[in-house]
N, C-alpha and C positions, 0 to 999 in steps of 0.2 A: 306534313306540317300544317297544311290548310285545314284538315279535319281536326287536328289537335287545337288549332287556333279557334275554330268555330265552337268546339266543345268547351274550351276555356271561357270564351265570351258568353256562353250560355249560363255561366255561373256568376256573371256580372249583372246584377239587377239594374234596371233603368226605368225612368218615367216613360209613360206612353203618351205620345203626342200625335195629333193630326196636323200636318203641315199643309196649308192651303195657299193658293195663288189665283190671281185673275189679272187679265190685261189683254194686250193684242194677240198673245199666243194661246189664249184660252183660259178657262177656269178648271182647276184641278186640285186634288188633294191626295195625300198619302199618309199612311201610318209610319211613324219613325220613332226609334228610341235613341238614335245617334244624334243627340242634341246636347250641347254643353255651353255653359257660360264662358266667355273669354275675358271680358273686362267690364267694369261698371262706369268707366269714364273714357269714351262714351259707352253707354250700355250696348254691349255687343255679344252675340251668341254665335255658335257655329252649328250648322246642320249638314250632315253627310247624306248625299244622294248618289245612288249608283248611276254612272253615265250610260249604262245599257238600258235603263228604265225609259219607257216611252214618255214618261212625265218629265224627265230631266230637261229637255229643251224648253218645255213650257215654263218651268220655274226660272231657268236661267234667262230665257227670252223676256219674261215679264219683269224680272229684276226686283220683285217685291213679294213678300210672303207674310203669313201669320202662323206662329207656332201656338197651337191650341193644346194646353196641357190638360189631359183628360182625368176625370174622376172615375172611381170604380163603377159608378152607375152608367158610364159611357163605353163600356166594353164592346157593346154591339157596334158603335161607331168605329172603334178601333178595328174590328173585324171587317167591316164594310170597306174602309179605306185601305186595308191590307189586301183587298181582293179575295177575301175568304167567303164572300157571298156572291150571288148572281146579280146584285145591284150594280148598274152601270154608273159612271161618273155623274152624269146629269141628274140621275135619281138621288144619288148620295147628297149632292149639293142643293137639291130642291127641297130637302126636308125643312120643316119650319124652325128648327133649332139654329139655323144659319142666318146671319144678317151681314150686310156690307159694313166693313169697318172704316176707320178714318182713311186708310190707304186704298179703299175700294176693293179689298180682298175679303173672302169669306171668313167671318169670325163666328166661333161657336159661342152662343149667348150664355150658356151655363158651364163653360169650361172652368177649371180651377183658376187658370190664368190664360190670357191671350196676349201674345207679344207680336205686334205688327212692326215690320221694318223693311229696309232696303238692303239688297245684296251689294256690299261695298267691295268685296274681294272674293276670289275663288282660287283654290289650289287643287290641282289634280294629284291624287295619291292612289296608286293602284287602280282598282276598278271604280273608285268613287271620286266625286268632287266634294271638297270641303267648302261650303258656302259660308262666308262671314257676313252676318246680318246685323246692321246697326239699327237699333230699335228707336222708333219714333213715338210709339204709343203702347202702353201697358195697361191692361185691365185685370185687376185682381178680384177673385171671387172668394177664395178660401172657404168653400162650402163642400162638404162631402168627403168621402174617403178617397185616397189616392189610388192610382192604377199603375202597377209596375209590371214589367216583363222580366221573368226569371225562369230559367230551365225550360225555355221555349214554350212558356205558358203565361197567361195573364193572371195577376194576383192582386187582391185588394190590400191596401195599406190602411189599417184601422185609423180612425179619426185621431186617436191619442198620439199616434206616431206622426201624422201629418201636422198636427197642432204644435207638437214639440219642435219639429223641423222649422216651421214658419216663425217661431218665436225668436 
């Protein structure tokens, strides 16, 4: 059943995001596609993070994060924060594309959108925690093609598709 579930989820395309945090528990980031809007009043999203991840206590301990929605041009960043390269966390976050946002968390300057917020609730489900994040700051860029994850690979979403979705 678990293999069938994973194979079925591989047919579900999703936006690619780098989730970042900073605070007393450290600075960290990870690539995630398990991000979803919850409500617009107040603006709230959910992010799923595996509890076995070494970064889980960093995110939960800091209590704040930024969801950086990547463009197709940022596939290398997605690979870096997914641990697909030899680059360590300090090197990843030291790149000039990052700046401190309003919540003092790393924000990707040229992301399609960056959503900064506070973790207001958490639910444990299976191997993951579902973090509910109330947003305090949203930065929209709307430039470039989108980046999606489908069939266990990254794919570009043409500008025409992302423009139609944003309208």
